[in-house]
DRENKETOR-711099 format. One record per residue (C-alpha): x, y, z. Coordinates in steps of 0.5 Angstrom, whole numbers, plus 500, padded with zeros to 3 digits. Example, Ala and Ser with C-alpha at 12.3 -4.5 7.8 and 13.67 -1.06 7.14 Angstrom:
// DRENKETOR-711099
525491516;527498514;
***
This chain:
// DRENKETOR-711099
216336383;209336382;204338388;196336388;195343385;200348384;207349385;213353386;221352386;226355391;234354389;238351395;241355400;246353405;242354411;237349412;233350419;229355416;228352409;226345412;220349416;218352410;218346405;215342410;209347411;209349403;205343400;203348395;204354392;202359387;206357380;212353378;218355374;218350368;224348364;224346356;218342355;219335357;216328359;222328364;224333370;231334374;234336380;239341382;242343389;249346392;253342397;260343400;265342394;267335392;262331395;259325391;251326390;247319389;240319386;236313386;229311385;227305389;220304385;224304378;231301380;234308378;241310380;246315378;252318381;255325380;260329383;259337385;263342382;268346386;263351388;259345390;253346385;250340382;244338377;241332374;236332368;232327364;229324370;222320369;217323374;217320381;220320388;227320388;232319394;238324394;244322398;250326399;257322400;263326404;269322405;266316403;261316408;253318407;252324411;245326409;239325404;233328402;227325399;224329393;219329388;220330381;215332375;215333368;218340365;221342372;227342376;226341383;231344388;234340393;236343400;243342403;245337408;248339414;255336415;257337422;264337424;266331428;260327427;261319427;262315421;255314418;251319421;246321416;242328416;236324413;229328411;223327407;222334406;217334400;212329403;207330408;201324409;195328410;190322410;191314407;189317400;192323400;199325399;201333399;208334396;212341396;214345391;219351393;220357389;225356383;230362382;233358376;229360371;224366370;219362367;212362371;207356370;203352374;203344375;196341377;197333379;191329377;190327384;188334386;184335380;180329381;178331388;175338386;168339383;171340376;171337370;178334368;179337361;185341360;180347359;177345366;184345369;186352366;180355369;182354376;186360375;182367375;186370369;183364364;176366361;171361359;168362352;161359353;158363347;162361341;167355342;166352349;174353350;178358354;182365353;189365356;193372356;187375352;188371346;182368342;181360344;184359337;191361339;192356345;197350344;196343347;201338349;202331351;208328352;212334349;208332342;204338340;197336339;193342337;188341332;191345327;186344322;182350325;186352331;181350336;182345341;186339340;186331339;186329346;188323351;183321356;184324363;184318366;191317363;194323365;199324371;199332371;198338367;202344366;199351365;202357362;198363360;204367357;211369357;214362356;221360353;223358346;222351346;215351346;211352339;210359338;203362340;200368342;195365347;197360353;199353353;197346357;202340357;200334360;204328362;202321361;202316367;208311367;209304371;214302376;216296379;210296384;204293381;198297381;191296378;184299378;177301376;174307375;167309374;164316372;156316372;151321371;144320373;138321369;135328368;131330374;129336378;134335384;140332381;140334373;135339372;133341365;135347361;131353361;127356355;129362352;124367348;124373343;121379345;115377341;114371346;116366341;121361342;129363341;131356344;127350346;130346351;125345357;123338354;131336353;133330357;138324358;138317361;142315367;149314363;156311364;160317361;167314362;169307365;176305365;180298367;188300368;194296370;201299371;208295373;214292371;215288365;222287366;224289373;228296374;228296366;221296362;215299365;208299363;201303364;196300360;188302360;182300357;176305356;169303355;163308355;156304354;151307349;148313353;141316351;139323350;133326347;132333344;127337340;127343335;121346332;118340329;123335330;125330335;132327336;134321340;141320340;146314342;153315343;158310345;166310346;171305346;179306347;185303349;192306351;199303352;205307355;212303355;218306359;225303358;230305362;236303357;241305362;241310368;243315363;238313357;231312357;225311352;218312352;213310347;205312348;200308343;193310343;186309339;179311340;173309336;166314337;160312334;154317335;147315332;141319331;134317330;129323328;122324328;117329326;113333331;105334328;105340332;111345333;114345340;110339342;114333344;107329345;105330338;111325335;109323329;112319323;120317323;124322319;130319318;137317321;144321322;151318324;158320326;163315326;170318328;177314329;183317333;190314334;196317337;203314337;208318341;216317342;221320347;228319348;233322353;240321354;245324359;251324354;256327360;255330367;254337363;251335356;244332355;240330349;232329348;228327342;221327340;217324335;209324334;204322330;196322330;190322326;183323325;178320320;170321320;164320316;157323317;152318313;145320314;139316311;138320305;146320303;146318296;139318295;139325291;133328295;134335296;134339303;128343303;127348309;122354310;123360315;118362320;116369318;115372325;121368329;126368322;127361325;129356319;126349320;126343315;120341311;123336306;124329305;132329306;136331312;143332309;145339307;151336303;154330300;157324304;164325303;170323308;174327312;181325314;186329318;193327320;199330324;206328325;212332329;219331331;223335336;230335338;235339342;241339346;242342353;249344355;251346362;257350361;259353368;254358370;250357363;245352361;244353354;239349350;239349342;234345338;229344332;222342331;218340325;211339324;207337318;199336318;194334312;187335311;182332306;176335306;171337301;164340302;158340296;151341297;147335296;145333289;138334290;139342291;138346298;132350298;129355303;122358302;121365305;115370306;118377306;114382302;117389300;125387301;131388297;134381296;142380296;142380288;139387289;132385286;126386290;122381293;115379290;109383292;106377296;113376299;113369297;119366294;125361295;132361294;137356292;144355295;150352292;157351295;162347293;169347296;175344299;180338297;187336300;192340303;199340307;201345312;209345315;211349321;218348323;223352327;230352331;231355337;237357342;236360349;241361355;239361363;245364366;247364373;250371373;250371381;248367387;242370387;240372380;239368373;238372366;235368361;236370353;233366347;231367340;226362336;226362328;219360326;217358318;210357317;208354310;201353307;200350301;194350296;190345293;195343288;201343293;204350291;206354297;202360298;204362304;211362307;212366313;219366317;220370323;225371329;222372336;227374341;226373349;229376355;227374363;230375370;229371376;232374383;232371389;231377393;233374400;238369398;234364401;229362396;223365400;222371396;223371388;222377383;221375376;220379369;219377362;219380355;218377348;216377341;211371340;208369333;203363331;202358326;196359320;191354321;189350315;182353314;186358311;188353306;181350305;178357304;182361301;187356297;182352293;177352288;170355291;163355287;158359291;152362289;145364291;139364286;132367288;125364284;118365285;114358284;108356283;108349287;111344291;113337290;108333294;114328297;120332297;117339298;122342293;119348289;116347282;114352277;120356278;122363275;128366277;128373280;134377278;141375277;145369280;148372286;155369285;160369291;166365288;166363281;169356282;176358279;182356283;187362285;194362284;199363290;199371288;192371288;191368295;195373299;200379298;207378296;209382302;205378307;208377314;207372320;203375325;206377332;205380339;209383344;208380351;211383358;211380365;213382372;211378378;213377385;213370389;213370397;213364402;208367408;210363414;209355415;203354410;201360406;204363400;203369395;204371388;202378385;203378377;202384372;202383365;201387358;201384351;200388345;198385338;202388333;200384326;195379324;193376318;186376315;183377308;180383305;175383299;175391297;177390290;175398288;181400292;186396288;182399281;183406283;190406285;192402279;189406275;192412278;199410277;200408270;195402269;188406267;185400264;186395270;180391273;181387279;178380277;180376283;176375290;178376297;185375298;190375305;194381308;196384314;191389315;193396316;200394312;202396305;200391300;204389295;201385289;203381283;198382277;198383270;196390270;198392263;194386260;200384256;201377259;207380264;206380271;209386275;209388282;205394285;205396292;199400295;199404301;195401307;191407307;188406301;184400303;181405309;182400314;185400321;191396323;189390327;189392335;189388341;191390347;191386354;193389361;192384367;194384374;193377378;193376386;193369389;194366396;195359397;194355403;198348403;194342407;198340413;197335419;196341423;191344418;188339413;186343408;188346401;185353399;187357393;184364392;185368386;183375383;184378376;183385374;184385366;182390360;182387353;181393348;182393340;178391334;180384333;179378338;185374334;184368330;177367332;171372331;168372338;164378337;160375332;160369335;164365329;166359331;172358326;174361320;181363322;184368317;177369313;173373318;168379316;173383319;177387314;173385308;170392307;172399310;164399312;165393316;170396321;167403322;166403329;170397330;174399336;172398343;172393349;173386346;168380348;174377353;174384357;172381364;174387368;174383375;174375376;175371383;176364383;176360390;178352390;179348396;179341400;178340407;180333409;176330415;179325420;177318417;177319410;172324409;173330405;169336402;171340396;169346393;170351387;167358387;167362380;165370380;166375374;163381372;160381365;163381358;161387353;155386348;155388341;149390336;150388329;146390324;146391316;150397313;146403311;148404304;146399300;151401294;156399299;159392298;159392306;151392305;152385302;154382309;147383312;147384320;155384320;156392321;156396327;150400325;143398328;137402325;142406321;145409327;153407329;153402335;161402337;164395339;162393346;157399347;151395347;151394355;154388358;152381361;150381368;155379374;156371373;157366379;157359380;158354386;161347385;161342391;163335392;164330398;168324397;170318402;177315401;177308404;183304405;180297405;186293407;194294405;192292398;185295396;183302397;176305394;174312393;167315392;166322390;159326389;160332385;155337383;156343379;152350379;149347386;144352387;142351380;143359378;139361372;144367370;145370363;151368359;150370352;145375348;143375341;147380338;144380331;139387330;136386324;135380318;140383313;135386308;131393308;124395306;123398299;122405304;129403306;128401313;131395316;127389318;128388325;130381328;125379333;130375337;135381338;137381345;134374347;138370353;142364353;142361360;147358365;148351365;143348370;146344376;149337374;151331378;156326377;158320382;165317381;168311384;175309384;178302386;185301386;189294388;196295390;
***
């Protein structure tokens, strides 16, 4: 059952007096018990044995009857979200009814009716326990605690989200929980359960839409089309796709017999001091610009607008929800050191959701969606650095053209009273092209580095670093399972199969990629000294990519066992297989793993007012396709250094070149074999998770929750480039002439390494196992401890306000953030981080991780005044995250030196992970004012003004962590980075105006 906010479930009890009071008051609670992922929900209850239970929905014409078992228990699944009437029939007469709300992914408890001895025929105990009208525009629903499952989740109705001053994305919704951290330093996504943002999973109507090319974010549907979103931060059941992070799952709006239509407008006023102030500049220690923001501005813009309608195509059978979105061209202007960019963006989209109730026991739902986004930039030179008024000649244009499309189908069948079946099939795709005015022209890309600020700026005639090559991504998935109610056991068994494809090639622009430097007396990456006058130029070349497939498949089984009236035990197991293919279609990774799960739910008092739950399990995660694109393709990458005598007057390309030293090759252009890509004994990453929680109803309108949890990452996948360890071990174990010729390869850091090579040079492949200790690197470590306390007040007629207070204490410690290297601020490159490449890079690499936020508080609330006015607010506060000092490894003979400022040495002194102080305390206050006007019976209007960071607080949210420039002087001193420690600021105050009109 969905609440305009969070929800929690209770099992039915025989005594209804106290239960009804609690249910009427508890309009929103802390968390709800989620069942296997589904776009449908269900209900369950307990009455006198042998009664008939009639379940109906007047809005859809649904009607289904079932008979309670000898103990009076009954359950029904496969119900589309909505309001249902549950009527109890005894002796041929209706003796009571309950009105409940059902939401996706959840079972709703139905409280027992009172069958009074001697009551006249037709006397009915009819109560609408789960709907309390707060105002003409707001309905609050009740979600009692559900002790039928130990899984702990939170369900947010978009009605609540729309009234809070927050964004409507899945990340914004998850951030209503104090245990979720926003990563505003690297990915602009969220951390859940201590994992990196690259370890979360995203669902729409059961379809996993996670962007498995990089693992970051997802392919998305518009929030306007969503009815509710569920958030699970960890410890979920076996039917969810395995992940070591958290889950957000959204359900698309459906139609009913009642015709509705509406229009929504989201408007952001232009940049101004009052409503949308400009961002703040950031300066280096020398007073130069680190970030130049104060001149950036945008015009007034319609960020989103939608027309929608829902109703019945065939009454009681076929229903529709359709929506058209159109965002007119928005304009924004931004500046770099010598460049002005005028950007125009527009978006168009269309969505259709069809629901067919074939019978009362079968339903089909199909969602189709298509989106077109076009971004166009006009660029102009600045005659004077950082002077917007000095705009000079037209420089060129750049565009991004993107098309996304979805197709998701769901089928549910209640085969018998005790057996149900569901099937999901989904497909999505994205294609993108990024042309520029210099695409195909053969012009070089030429930049120069400022010798003081070390900032690169384009000085040439070309504005493209790479060639014009299209990008294509698609993903399809299927999932099906059976659920069997066998006495006190609810058993689910099923399987899923996902396959995705990427086509991405990258190659340096045809004319070359040059960077001018003025650095006298430094040692270059190829070991040669720079010229005495410091003037030299580098030429960088990169070619990689291709077409790749990845397959993730799984089978699962679990059992919710009602061992007694008050206790449910959960047990399950999931078997995953992750398959990544190389550019030639060969498997280079095939990683099977079995993950067991256990849980318990205890109804302590027997009346669903106090629940104790616990979960323990093993969790794994698929391998993103960036690993295919980076490790399993032919890569050519090198840098050449030259002295020069002049520049081309038009293109600014260097002339009169004389090479300095040897070419610095990183990759030689040969496609590796599967044996060269990874160790032959590599296994899937996994972690263990543990959770204990308590939920308690407090009086008539309050609810509380306390949760403690622990996760321990036991194994991950990354690459290493430390080939000397292979040579040394092989030569001392029977292969004296062996020299490893491969580049980096994938392994489980800290584990033994099994390699298949031609060690004797005779054309025969042999296997050699090298102890993990030979690589001089630790095993991956990430440990997350947390405690969350939450207190919620439900809105009621007597107390018309919603309030949610949440506090989290947490500690995140280890030597890896996970798939995304948040410490180095690397947005992507899962499995190919600088971590573990060489032992020198891991020295001092264990400590407090970037997500180590010790204390966090989130408060959200809405007060409903008489007459339709409401005021909402969100307060976020947390202590600062750790900072690092990254410098160049001091030993120039060690390969870690080649990585520049990536080690934990600054000025040749060890600075362990997370020991460069912390960011300051953060807080932000968001406010909103809304008015709901019921114009007449058919027409309603809602107007909101929302403001984020209403105080325009200028808090520091990041600092530059790169200590030096990656080179040493001839005397062995590091060349300091003047931008080290430079701040990045909190997003300024932003204001938006929202209008929603509904016709019924």
